[in-house]
PyMOL commands that place a pseudoatom at each C-alpha (Angstrom):
pseudoatom trace, name=CA, resn=MET, resi=1, chain=A, elem=C, hetatm=0, pos=[117.649, -9.850, 52.319]
pseudoatom trace, name=CA, resn=SER, resi=2, chain=A, elem=C, hetatm=0, pos=[118.254, -13.101, 50.436]
pseudoatom trace, name=CA, resn=ILE, resi=3, chain=A, elem=C, hetatm=0, pos=[120.891, -15.175, 52.204]
pseudoatom trace, name=CA, resn=ARG, resi=4, chain=A, elem=C, hetatm=0, pos=[122.294, -18.018, 50.148]
pseudoatom trace, name=CA, resn=TYR, resi=5, chain=A, elem=C, hetatm=0, pos=[125.223, -19.003, 52.326]
pseudoatom trace, name=CA, resn=GLU, resi=6, chain=A, elem=C, hetatm=0, pos=[125.067, -22.209, 54.321]
pseudoatom trace, name=CA, resn=VAL, resi=7, chain=A, elem=C, hetatm=0, pos=[124.588, -21.695, 58.063]
pseudoatom trace, name=CA, resn=ILE, resi=8, chain=A, elem=C, hetatm=0, pos=[125.582, -24.328, 60.593]
pseudoatom trace, name=CA, resn=LEU, resi=9, chain=A, elem=C, hetatm=0, pos=[123.574, -24.062, 63.803]
pseudoatom trace, name=CA, resn=TYR, resi=10, chain=A, elem=C, hetatm=0, pos=[124.440, -25.890, 67.026]
pseudoatom trace, name=CA, resn=TRP, resi=11, chain=A, elem=C, hetatm=0, pos=[124.150, -25.660, 70.803]
pseudoatom trace, name=CA, resn=SER, resi=12, chain=A, elem=C, hetatm=0, pos=[127.316, -24.708, 72.699]
pseudoatom trace, name=CA, resn=GLU, resi=13, chain=A, elem=C, hetatm=0, pos=[127.457, -25.818, 76.325]
pseudoatom trace, name=CA, resn=VAL, resi=14, chain=A, elem=C, hetatm=0, pos=[130.514, -23.611, 76.857]
pseudoatom trace, name=CA, resn=ASP, resi=15, chain=A, elem=C, hetatm=0, pos=[128.703, -20.482, 75.661]
pseudoatom trace, name=CA, resn=GLY, resi=16, chain=A, elem=C, hetatm=0, pos=[125.260, -21.494, 76.900]
pseudoatom trace, name=CA, resn=ALA, resi=17, chain=A, elem=C, hetatm=0, pos=[123.818, -20.438, 73.543]
pseudoatom trace, name=CA, resn=TYR, resi=18, chain=A, elem=C, hetatm=0, pos=[123.030, -21.560, 70.021]
pseudoatom trace, name=CA, resn=ILE, resi=19, chain=A, elem=C, hetatm=0, pos=[125.861, -20.740, 67.639]
pseudoatom trace, name=CA, resn=ALA, resi=20, chain=A, elem=C, hetatm=0, pos=[125.272, -19.984, 63.953]
pseudoatom trace, name=CA, resn=GLU, resi=21, chain=A, elem=C, hetatm=0, pos=[128.383, -20.203, 61.759]
pseudoatom trace, name=CA, resn=VAL, resi=22, chain=A, elem=C, hetatm=0, pos=[128.796, -19.345, 58.072]
pseudoatom trace, name=CA, resn=PRO, resi=23, chain=A, elem=C, hetatm=0, pos=[131.707, -21.509, 56.870]
pseudoatom trace, name=CA, resn=GLU, resi=24, chain=A, elem=C, hetatm=0, pos=[132.086, -19.718, 53.525]
pseudoatom trace, name=CA, resn=LEU, resi=25, chain=A, elem=C, hetatm=0, pos=[132.600, -16.327, 55.212]
pseudoatom trace, name=CA, resn=PRO, resi=26, chain=A, elem=C, hetatm=0, pos=[135.639, -16.577, 57.522]
pseudoatom trace, name=CA, resn=GLY, resi=27, chain=A, elem=C, hetatm=0, pos=[134.897, -15.435, 61.053]
pseudoatom trace, name=CA, resn=CYS, resi=28, chain=A, elem=C, hetatm=0, pos=[131.205, -14.913, 60.315]
pseudoatom trace, name=CA, resn=MET, resi=29, chain=A, elem=C, hetatm=0, pos=[129.175, -16.221, 63.241]
pseudoatom trace, name=CA, resn=ALA, resi=30, chain=A, elem=C, hetatm=0, pos=[126.539, -15.177, 65.752]
pseudoatom trace, name=CA, resn=ASP, resi=31, chain=A, elem=C, hetatm=0, pos=[124.761, -16.583, 68.767]
pseudoatom trace, name=CA, resn=GLY, resi=32, chain=A, elem=C, hetatm=0, pos=[121.386, -16.516, 70.429]
pseudoatom trace, name=CA, resn=SER, resi=33, chain=A, elem=C, hetatm=0, pos=[119.440, -18.038, 73.281]
pseudoatom trace, name=CA, resn=THR, resi=34, chain=A, elem=C, hetatm=0, pos=[117.103, -19.745, 70.758]
pseudoatom trace, name=CA, resn=TYR, resi=35, chain=A, elem=C, hetatm=0, pos=[117.463, -21.165, 67.242]
pseudoatom trace, name=CA, resn=GLU, resi=36, chain=A, elem=C, hetatm=0, pos=[115.395, -18.296, 65.924]
pseudoatom trace, name=CA, resn=GLU, resi=37, chain=A, elem=C, hetatm=0, pos=[117.489, -15.655, 67.668]
pseudoatom trace, name=CA, resn=ALA, resi=38, chain=A, elem=C, hetatm=0, pos=[120.758, -17.160, 66.446]
pseudoatom trace, name=CA, resn=ILE, resi=39, chain=A, elem=C, hetatm=0, pos=[119.476, -17.227, 62.845]
pseudoatom trace, name=CA, resn=ALA, resi=40, chain=A, elem=C, hetatm=0, pos=[118.185, -13.645, 63.072]
pseudoatom trace, name=CA, resn=GLN, resi=41, chain=A, elem=C, hetatm=0, pos=[121.527, -12.480, 64.470]
pseudoatom trace, name=CA, resn=VAL, resi=42, chain=A, elem=C, hetatm=0, pos=[123.597, -14.309, 61.865]
pseudoatom trace, name=CA, resn=GLN, resi=43, chain=A, elem=C, hetatm=0, pos=[121.555, -12.719, 59.064]
pseudoatom trace, name=CA, resn=VAL, resi=44, chain=A, elem=C, hetatm=0, pos=[122.608, -9.308, 60.378]
pseudoatom trace, name=CA, resn=VAL, resi=45, chain=A, elem=C, hetatm=0, pos=[126.235, -10.411, 60.718]
pseudoatom trace, name=CA, resn=ILE, resi=46, chain=A, elem=C, hetatm=0, pos=[126.283, -11.835, 57.164]
pseudoatom trace, name=CA, resn=GLN, resi=47, chain=A, elem=C, hetatm=0, pos=[125.108, -8.504, 55.784]
pseudoatom trace, name=CA, resn=GLU, resi=48, chain=A, elem=C, hetatm=0, pos=[127.703, -6.639, 57.859]
pseudoatom trace, name=CA, resn=TRP, resi=49, chain=A, elem=C, hetatm=0, pos=[130.433, -9.058, 56.678]
pseudoatom trace, name=CA, resn=LEU, resi=50, chain=A, elem=C, hetatm=0, pos=[129.478, -8.478, 53.035]
pseudoatom trace, name=CA, resn=ASP, resi=51, chain=A, elem=C, hetatm=0, pos=[129.235, -4.679, 53.478]
pseudoatom trace, name=CA, resn=THR, resi=52, chain=A, elem=C, hetatm=0, pos=[132.662, -4.540, 55.138]
pseudoatom trace, name=CA, resn=ALA, resi=53, chain=A, elem=C, hetatm=0, pos=[134.263, -6.697, 52.433]
pseudoatom trace, name=CA, resn=ARG, resi=54, chain=A, elem=C, hetatm=0, pos=[132.840, -4.383, 49.747]
pseudoatom trace, name=CA, resn=GLU, resi=55, chain=A, elem=C, hetatm=0, pos=[134.067, -1.255, 51.574]
pseudoatom trace, name=CA, resn=LEU, resi=56, chain=A, elem=C, hetatm=0, pos=[137.568, -2.740, 51.882]
pseudoatom trace, name=CA, resn=GLY, resi=57, chain=A, elem=C, hetatm=0, pos=[137.626, -3.996, 48.302]
pseudoatom trace, name=CA, resn=ARG, resi=58, chain=A, elem=C, hetatm=0, pos=[137.974, -7.601, 49.400]
pseudoatom trace, name=CA, resn=PRO, resi=59, chain=A, elem=C, hetatm=0, pos=[136.619, -10.505, 47.351]
pseudoatom trace, name=CA, resn=ILE, resi=60, chain=A, elem=C, hetatm=0, pos=[133.226, -11.890, 48.294]
pseudoatom trace, name=CA, resn=PRO, resi=61, chain=A, elem=C, hetatm=0, pos=[132.894, -15.663, 47.955]
pseudoatom trace, name=CA, resn=GLU, resi=62, chain=A, elem=C, hetatm=0, pos=[130.077, -16.946, 45.783]
pseudoatom trace, name=CA, resn=PRO, resi=63, chain=A, elem=C, hetatm=0, pos=[127.627, -19.011, 47.845]
pseudoatom trace, name=CA, resn=LYS, resi=64, chain=A, elem=C, hetatm=0, pos=[128.201, -22.681, 47.097]
pseudoatom trace, name=CA, resn=GLY, resi=65, chain=A, elem=C, hetatm=0, pos=[125.169, -23.965, 48.953]
pseudoatom trace, name=CA, resn=ARG, resi=66, chain=A, elem=C, hetatm=0, pos=[125.319, -27.169, 50.876]
pseudoatom trace, name=CA, resn=LEU, resi=67, chain=A, elem=C, hetatm=0, pos=[128.819, -28.181, 51.889]
pseudoatom trace, name=CA, resn=LEU, resi=68, chain=A, elem=C, hetatm=0, pos=[129.834, -31.818, 51.802]
pseudoatom trace, name=CA, resn=PHE, resi=69, chain=A, elem=C, hetatm=0, pos=[131.477, -31.553, 55.220]
pseudoatom trace, name=CA, resn=ALA, resi=70, chain=A, elem=C, hetatm=0, pos=[131.837, -29.036, 58.010]
for i in range(1, 70): cmd.bond("trace and resi %d" % i, "trace and resi %d" % (i + 1))
show_as sticks, trace
zoom trace
């Protein structure tokens, strides 16, 4: 799977986990106890987000790459 969407990864004290967010795909995020786990989980969630959008006939944003702000 080739993921071209920007992923923002950070530690959340509240959740006690690393959070991986995909700003270009509303609501698309995952977590993990390590950086690697959070990235692996968000790759699955991105694919599920895209599959669901296709099934529902919703538009899929083109990846823009690096955002200027988050």
